[in-house]
C-alpha positions as CSV (number, residue, x, y, z in Angstrom):
1,M,-81.4,-110.2,-18.4
2,T,-83.6,-111.4,-21.1
3,G,-87.3,-111.9,-21.5
4,P,-90.3,-109.7,-20.9
5,E,-89.0,-108.2,-17.6
6,A,-85.9,-106.8,-19.2
7,P,-85.7,-103.0,-18.9
8,R,-85.6,-101.1,-22.2
9,A,-84.1,-97.8,-23.2
10,G,-86.3,-95.3,-24.8
11,R,-88.0,-91.9,-24.7
12,D,-91.1,-90.8,-22.8
13,E,-92.9,-87.5,-22.5
14,V,-93.1,-86.2,-19.0
15,H,-95.0,-83.2,-17.6
16,V,-92.9,-80.8,-15.5
17,R,-94.3,-78.1,-13.3
18,R,-93.5,-76.3,-10.1
19,A,-95.6,-76.9,-7.0
20,P,-95.6,-75.0,-3.7
21,R,-94.9,-76.8,-0.4
22,I,-98.2,-76.5,1.4
23,L,-96.7,-77.2,4.9
24,S,-94.4,-74.2,4.5
25,F,-97.4,-72.0,3.7
26,L,-99.4,-73.4,6.6
27,L,-96.5,-72.8,9.1
28,T,-95.8,-69.3,7.8
29,G,-99.5,-68.4,8.0
30,A,-99.7,-69.7,11.6
31,A,-96.5,-67.8,12.6
32,L,-97.9,-64.6,11.1
33,G,-101.2,-65.3,13.0
34,A,-99.1,-65.6,16.2
35,V,-97.5,-62.2,15.5
36,V,-101.0,-60.7,14.9
37,A,-102.2,-62.2,18.1
38,L,-99.3,-60.6,20.0
39,L,-99.9,-57.2,18.4
40,L,-103.6,-57.3,19.2
41,T,-102.9,-58.2,22.8
42,L,-100.5,-55.3,23.2
43,A,-102.7,-52.8,21.1
44,F,-105.7,-52.9,23.4
45,P,-105.8,-51.8,27.0
46,A,-105.7,-54.4,29.8
47,N,-109.0,-55.9,30.8
48,G,-109.7,-56.3,34.5
49,E,-111.7,-59.5,34.0
50,F,-109.0,-61.5,32.1
51,P,-105.2,-61.3,32.5
52,A,-103.1,-60.4,29.4
53,S,-101.7,-63.9,29.1
54,Q,-105.2,-65.5,28.9
55,V,-106.2,-62.9,26.2
56,F,-103.0,-63.7,24.3
57,G,-103.8,-67.4,24.5
58,F,-107.3,-67.0,23.1
59,L,-106.1,-64.7,20.4
60,L,-103.2,-67.0,19.6
61,L,-105.6,-70.0,19.1
62,I,-107.9,-68.0,16.8
63,C,-105.2,-66.1,14.8
64,A,-102.9,-69.1,14.3
65,I,-105.7,-71.3,13.0
66,A,-107.0,-68.5,10.8
67,G,-103.4,-67.7,9.5
68,G,-102.7,-71.4,8.8
69,A,-106.0,-71.6,6.9
70,L,-105.2,-68.5,4.9
71,G,-101.7,-69.9,4.1
72,A,-103.3,-73.1,2.8
73,V,-105.7,-71.2,0.6
74,V,-102.8,-69.1,-0.8
75,A,-100.8,-72.3,-1.5
76,L,-103.8,-73.9,-3.2
77,V,-104.4,-70.8,-5.4
78,L,-100.7,-70.7,-6.2
79,D,-100.7,-74.4,-7.1
80,R,-103.6,-73.9,-9.4
81,V,-101.9,-70.9,-11.2
82,L,-98.6,-72.8,-11.5
83,S,-100.4,-75.9,-12.9
84,R,-101.2,-73.9,-16.0
85,R,-97.5,-73.5,-16.7
86,T,-97.0,-77.2,-17.2
87,R,-94.3,-78.1,-19.7
88,V,-94.0,-81.3,-21.6
89,L,-90.5,-82.5,-22.0
90,S,-88.8,-85.6,-23.4
91,A,-87.1,-87.9,-20.9
92,E,-84.6,-90.5,-22.1
93,H,-84.3,-93.8,-20.3
94,E,-80.9,-95.4,-20.1
95,V,-80.3,-99.0,-19.1
96,T,-77.0,-100.2,-17.9
97,V,-76.7,-104.0,-17.6
98,E,-73.7,-105.5,-15.8
99,P,-72.1,-108.5,-17.5
100,D,-72.4,-111.8,-15.6
101,R,-69.3,-112.5,-13.5
102,P,-67.7,-115.9,-13.5
């Protein structure tokens, strides 16, 4: 290839940093919220007005959402802390051009 669209070999500076996977934190927080909901359902005595499954369902909704939100906040704080540890490295581009075949 020749002309302005031909790739060139060279060096560039790249910024490298670690970043947390936010979905993992969300799901972990929601799962911990479900465990908390189960523990809260079992910790308190039975209510004559509502069955235990309904109480667990309500607590599961509240605790899973709160746990997911807390997991997201932890992931965002961790992302902010890790963004300060950004390193600048040199990346080398290599271009391999196949010869034209007859």
